[in-house]
C-alpha positions as CSV (number, residue, x, y, z in Angstrom):
1,M,7.9,90.7,180.5
2,K,10.9,90.1,182.7
3,I,13.8,88.7,180.8
4,D,17.3,88.5,182.1
5,L,19.3,90.5,179.5
6,E,22.6,89.0,180.7
7,R,21.4,85.7,179.2
8,Y,20.4,87.0,175.9
9,L,22.9,89.8,175.1
10,I,26.7,89.5,175.0
11,Q,27.0,93.4,175.5
12,R,27.6,94.5,179.0
13,Y,27.7,98.1,180.6
14,P,28.6,100.5,179.2
15,M,27.9,99.1,175.6
16,R,24.4,97.5,176.4
17,L,21.9,100.0,175.3
18,I,18.7,98.0,175.8
19,D,17.0,98.3,179.2
20,S,14.3,95.8,179.0
21,V,12.5,93.5,176.8
22,I,8.8,94.2,176.4
23,E,7.5,91.3,174.2
24,V,9.1,88.2,172.4
25,T,7.2,85.9,170.1
26,D,7.9,83.4,167.3
27,H,8.4,86.3,164.8
28,L,9.4,89.5,166.8
29,V,10.9,91.2,169.6
30,K,10.1,94.5,171.1
31,C,12.6,96.1,173.4
32,K,12.9,99.4,175.5
33,A,15.6,101.9,176.0
34,V,15.7,105.1,177.8
35,V,18.1,107.9,176.7
36,K,20.3,108.5,179.8
37,E,23.4,110.6,180.5
38,E,25.1,107.3,181.5
39,N,24.8,106.0,177.9
40,V,28.3,105.7,176.3
41,F,27.0,107.7,173.2
42,Y,25.3,110.5,175.2
43,D,26.6,113.8,174.0
44,P,26.0,116.5,176.5
45,A,26.4,119.2,173.6
46,I,23.1,118.1,172.2
47,C,21.5,116.7,175.5
48,G,21.1,113.4,173.7
49,I,22.2,110.6,171.5
50,R,22.8,111.1,167.8
51,S,20.2,109.2,165.6
52,W,22.7,106.9,163.7
53,V,23.2,105.1,167.2
54,G,19.7,103.8,166.4
55,L,21.4,101.1,164.3
56,E,23.1,99.9,167.5
57,F,19.8,99.8,169.4
58,M,18.2,97.8,166.5
59,A,21.1,95.3,166.4
60,Q,20.9,94.6,170.0
61,T,17.3,94.2,169.8
62,A,17.8,91.5,166.9
63,A,20.4,90.0,169.1
64,V,17.9,89.4,171.8
65,F,15.6,87.7,169.4
66,A,18.4,85.4,168.1
67,S,19.7,84.5,171.5
68,F,16.1,83.9,172.7
69,K,15.5,81.4,169.6
70,N,18.7,79.7,170.5
71,S,18.2,79.7,174.3
72,Q,19.4,76.2,174.6
73,Q,23.0,77.6,174.3
74,S,24.4,78.7,177.7
75,L,25.8,81.9,176.3
76,P,24.5,84.5,173.9
77,Q,26.5,84.3,170.6
78,I,28.5,87.2,168.9
79,G,26.6,88.4,165.8
80,F,27.5,90.9,163.1
81,L,25.3,93.6,161.3
82,I,25.9,92.7,157.8
83,S,23.8,95.1,155.8
84,I,21.4,98.0,156.3
85,R,19.1,98.5,153.2
86,K,17.3,101.6,154.4
87,F,17.9,103.7,157.4
88,L,15.5,106.8,157.7
89,C,15.4,109.0,160.7
90,A,13.0,111.8,161.4
91,E,15.0,113.4,163.9
92,L,18.8,114.1,164.3
93,Y,19.0,112.8,167.7
94,F,17.2,111.3,170.7
95,K,16.8,113.6,173.6
96,L,17.6,112.8,177.3
97,N,14.8,110.8,178.9
98,D,13.2,109.8,175.6
99,I,11.7,106.3,175.8
100,L,12.7,104.3,172.7
101,I,10.7,101.3,171.5
102,I,12.6,99.1,169.3
103,T,11.2,96.2,167.2
104,A,12.8,93.6,165.2
105,E,10.7,91.6,163.0
106,N,12.1,88.3,161.9
107,L,12.0,88.0,158.0
108,Y,14.0,84.8,157.6
109,M,16.3,82.3,159.2
110,E,19.0,80.7,157.2
111,D,22.4,80.4,158.5
112,G,21.6,83.2,160.8
113,V,18.8,85.8,161.1
114,G,17.3,88.4,158.8
115,F,15.2,91.2,160.5
116,R,13.3,94.3,159.6
117,S,13.7,96.6,162.4
118,H,11.8,99.8,163.6
119,L,12.8,102.2,166.3
120,Q,10.2,104.6,167.8
121,D,10.6,107.5,170.1
122,S,7.5,106.9,172.3
123,V,7.5,110.4,173.7
124,R,7.6,112.3,170.5
125,F,6.1,110.0,168.0
126,K,2.8,108.6,169.3
127,Q,1.1,106.1,167.0
């Protein structure tokens, strides 16, 4: 799916972590990111990105959905991650060249957007 991220994400390089949108429906968005040395969070000491950065991957994926749903606006809107109820990681970091698949599923929309999010390393954790 070819979507211009400039239109849907307020983040610009180097803070934009999402590389592309795989799928957008009425209820979910699925994005892809590749772990690269150019990433602002890349740590050469571990040859990767620490897992807590997954929160920002998920937040940017949710922002794509919110902007997509409000696409009549000319610019993406600023959003805030208000709470995290559970954040579990199987690994301490994502390795260089890992392909991350990030899914944000819309749970409710009322004065904003609520999501359940999932980040999967498609290289190390095959379904």
